[in-house]
C-alpha positions, 0 to 999 in steps of 0.5 A, spaced: 499 500 499 503 506 497 503 511 503 499 517 502 503 524 505 504 531 503 511 529 499 507 523 495 502 529 493 507 533 491 511 528 487 505 525 483 503 532 481 510 532 478 508 526 474 501 529 472 498 523 478 500 518 473 503 514 479 497 513 484 495 505 485 488 503 486 485 504 493 483 497 494 483 491 489 476 488 486 478 480 486 473 475 484 471 471 490 475 465 493 472 458 494 473 459 502 474 464 507 476 464 514 471 469 515 465 473 511 462 480 512 456 481 509 455 489 508 461 493 505 459 499 509 462 502 514 460 497 520 462 492 516 469 494 513 470 496 520 469 489 523 473 486 517 479 491 519 479 490 526 479 482 525 486 483 521 489 488 526 487 486 533 486 478 531 490 476 525 484 474 522 486 476 515 483 471 510 476 475 510 471 477 504 467 482 505 461 482 500 457 487 498 450 487 493 452 494 491 458 498 491 462 500 497 459 505 502 453 506 497 448 505 503 447 508 510 454 510 510 453 515 504 447 517 506 447 520 513 448 527 516 456 525 519 454 527 526 459 523 531 457 524 539 458 519 545 453 523 550 448 517 551 445 516 558 445 508 559 452 505 561 453 500 556 451 506 550 456 511 553 461 505 553 460 503 546 459 510 543 465 513 547 470 508 544 468 509 537 469 517 538 475 516 541 477 511 535 475 517 530 480 522 533 486 518 530 483 514 525 486 518 519 493 517 522 491 510 523 489 509 516 493 513 513 487 516 510 484 523 511 477 522 514 476 529 515 474 528 523 472 535 525 471 535 533 467 542 532 462 540 538 455 538 539 450 542 542 443 538 544 438 544 545 433 544 551 427 547 549 422 545 554 423 544 562 422 536 561 429 537 556 432 541 561 431 535 567 433 530 561 440 533 559 442 535 566 441 528 568 445 525 562 450 530 564 451 527 571 451 520 568 456 522 563 460 525 569 460 518 572 461 514 565 468 518 564 464 522 558 466 529 558 459 533 557 457 539 560 450 543 561 450 550 558 445 556 559 442 560 553 448 565 553 453 560 552 449 557 546 448 563 543 456 565 544 457 558 540 452 559 535 451 567 534 446 565 528 441 562 533 434 565 535 434 564 543 427 566 543 423 562 538 415 563 537 414 556 539 420 553 543 425 558 546 432 556 547 433 554 555 440 551 554 443 545 552 448 539 553 454 541 550 460 535 548 466 539 546 469 533 542 463 531 538 463 533 531 463 530 524 467 526 519 467 525 512 462 519 511 465 517 504 472 517 507 471 513 513 469 507 508 474 508 503 480 509 508 477 502 512 477 499 505 484 501 503 487 498 509 483 491 509 485 490 502 492 492 504 492 486 509 490 482 503 482 481 504 477 481 498 472 486 497 467 484 493 462 488 490 456 487 486 455 480 489 448 479 492 447 474 497 442 469 495 442 464 501 446 462 507 448 455 508 448 451 515 450 444 517 448 441 524 446 448 527 452 452 524 453 456 519 458 453 512 458 458 507 453 463 503 451 463 496 451 469 492 450 471 484 457 470 483 457 463 486 457 459 493 463 461 498 464 457 504 466 460 511 468 458 518 464 465 521 459 470 518 458 477 520 451 480 518 452 487 517 447 490 512 443 495 516 436 496 513 436 489 510 438 485 516 431 482 516 432 478 510 439 476 511 436 473 518 430 470 514 436 466 510 440 464 516 433 462 519 432 466 525 427 473 526 429 480 528 426 485 532 426 490 527 422 495 523 425 498 517 424 506 515 427 511 511 430 517 515 430 523 511 436 528 510 438 534 506 443 540 504 442 547 502 446 551 497 453 553 499 454 559 503 460 562 507 461 560 514 456 561 519 456 555 523 462 551 526 458 546 531 453 541 530 446 543 533 441 538 534 433 540 537 429 534 539 423 538 541 422 541 534 425 535 531 431 538 526 438 538 526 444 542 522 451 543 521 455 546 516 459 542 511 466 544 509 464 546 502 459 551 505 452 547 505 448 546 511 447 539 512 440 538 515 437 532 518 429 530 520 425 525 522 423 517 519 418 517 515 411 514 519 411 508 515 415 502 513 419 502 507 425 501 503 426 507 499 431 511 498 428 518 496 426 524 499 419 525 502 415 532 501 412 532 508 420 532 511 422 538 507 416 542 510 416 539 517 424 540 518 425 546 515 419 550 518 422 548 525 429 549 523 427 556 520 424 558 527 431 557 531 435 559 525 431 565 521 437 566 516 436 559 513 429 561 510 433 564 505 437 558 502 435 554 496 435 546 497 441 543 493 439 535 494 435 531 498 435 524 500 433 518 504 437 512 508 434 505 510 434 505 517 433 499 522 430 501 528 429 496 535 424 497 540 429 500 545 432 504 539 439 501 541 443 496 536 444 489 536 451 486 536 450 479 538 451 471 537 445 468 533 441 462 533 445 459 528 452 457 530 458 462 528 453 466 525 453 474 528 449 480 527 450 487 527 444 491 526 439 496 529 443 502 529 437 506 527 438 513 525 445 513 529 449 509 526 455 513 523 458 515 530 459 508 532 463 505 526 470 504 529 467 502 536 462 497 532 467 494 528 472 493 534 466 490 538 463 486 533 470 483 531 472 481 538 465 478 538 466 474 532 474 473 534 473 470 541 466 469 542 465 475 547 466 482 547 465 487 554 462 492 548 457 488 546 455 484 552 449 488 553 447 488 546 445 481 545 438 479 542 436 475 548 435 482 551 428 482 548 426 476 551 428 477 558 426 484 558 433 487 559 432 493 554 437 499 553 432 505 552 435 511 548 429 513 545 429 519 549 435 519 554 440 523 549 435 527 545 433 525 538 436 518 536 441 520 532 
């Protein structure tokens, strides 16, 4: 793998950029692998990477029915934070946030991590109590957050209107080291590192069946032929239910489309991420100047990746009250991402009823922020059969009533 550096960029400029090699290989699948990961999004690629990096398991294939990073990894609003209420959630997301800090250096690929800070606005008395409770919980968990008042919010976000016509800004939960990263670059960086370890990333290869023998997985059937494996990881977000059905079990999930949009680019005016649960909208400004705006999920189950009109109306109307200046902006593009929602709004990282088959799903509307921590824990689970990061997120919790309720604990479930 060629090392990326300022010197390499200057050298290739002199060569008219003729010396760059492909970032990752596109091989034909082999007959057998030690492990197969289905899903070449951020979570799947991170799982493969940490299998190789932490456990030396490098005879790995990452199977993708479309193109690498073409699902939710490329269809999110890139927010990174770890200010969750429940201890298992905070541990998992804080591991991810801390890994993001040095991920560009580790992967030798600029993921454009920007720890610009995240504010979660409180606009009701109920939210004040909830966020102050979360701040106290974060202090016990070792996650650095703080409760701030309205004037501090105004200092951090000068364009905000504290006296909204419906809901005034009463304060917020501030995580200074939260922020954003470039979503595509996260997938590309992991893919490049996986390929350099000899792993096969196989795109345009749809799984059509899961084969088992004596209660254990032995391989998968794909549109490029049958592939044998010792271990199988299913990491396919909104399509987890279909893969689970192929493997012979069901998941407590529902799939819905999450809506987002970006404005035309403008000059820098907002250098933090702001989330508002009461009016349900969140916004940040990209490096290109676009205002990245997210809203809620569609009110019905679906697998579409198209935008829907009512979310333009509801989300933009809510944000215009809080940020009046955006009323003059034009929308550049809109999209939806297929998210898989559990009843307690927490993910599933677990063994399954099929032996040596593991599942990583249920991230709902907040999967991007967890990618490094998710991959770290999932790799440990697949390699050793146990991970402290994932032990609370098993499938069994739904039968046993051990819910990890994050539906309202940290504001919007993003």
